[in-house]
C-alpha positions in Angstrom: 9.9 1.4 2.4 11.6 -1.7 1.0 8.7 -3.8 2.3 6.4 -1.7 0.2 8.4 -2.4 -3.0 8.8 -6.1 -2.1 5.1 -6.6 -1.6 4.2 -4.7 -4.8 6.6 -6.8 -6.8 5.4 -10.0 -5.1 1.9 -9.1 -6.3 3.3 -8.6 -9.8 2.3 -4.9 -9.9 4.1 -2.1 -11.5 4.1 1.5 -10.2 1.7 2.4 -13.0 -0.6 -0.4 -11.8 -0.4 1.0 -8.3 -1.3 4.4 -9.7 -4.4 2.9 -11.3 -5.4 1.0 -8.1 -4.8 3.8 -5.6 -5.1 7.1 -7.5 -1.7 8.1 -6.3 0.4 9.6 -9.1 3.2 7.3 -10.2 6.0 9.8 -9.4 4.6 10.4 -5.9 4.3 6.7 -5.4 7.9 6.2 -6.5 9.1 8.7 -3.9 7.1 7.0 -1.2 8.7 3.7 -2.2 12.2 5.2 -2.1 11.5 6.9 1.3 11.8 10.4 -0.1 8.2 11.2 0.8 5.8 10.1 3.6 2.4 8.7 2.8 -0.7 10.4 4.2 -3.1 8.3 6.2 -5.4 8.1 3.1 -2.6 7.1 0.8 -1.5 4.4 3.3 -5.1 3.1 3.4 -5.4 3.0 -0.4 -2.0 1.2 -0.7 -2.9 -1.3 1.9 -6.2 -2.1 0.2 -4.5 -2.4 -3.2 -1.8 -4.7 -1.9 -4.1 -6.8 0.3 -2.2 -6.0 3.5 -2.6 -3.9 6.6 -1.6 -0.3 7.3 0.4 -1.7 10.3 2.4 -3.9 7.9 3.2 -0.9 5.7 4.2 1.1 8.8 6.5 -1.6 10.0 4.4 -2.4 13.1 3.9 -6.0 12.2 5.6 -8.6 10.0 2.2 -10.2 9.1 1.4 -9.3 5.5 -2.2 -10.6 5.7 -4.8 -7.9 6.3 -6.9 -7.8 9.4 -10.5 -9.1 9.0 -12.7 -6.3 7.9 -16.4 -5.9 8.7 -18.7 -6.3 5.7 -19.6 -2.6 6.0 -16.0 -1.6 5.2 -15.7 -3.8 2.1 -16.8 -0.9 -0.2 -14.0 1.2 1.1 
């Protein structure tokens, strides 16, 4: 999950900021970053939205950090 940590730091976010943005407890988020815990689908979605990336990037399926275009109906989340 080093890409998760790198992207978070690139955005200038702390783990506490990620907690506020995603609703994921900081200690649980820390374990996800360290690879000690897997993220659920919903957690992955929340993290991707908070970091402005795609779930595929977080899963290591692409090296593109930019998110995919989203339909206007999904903007509210």
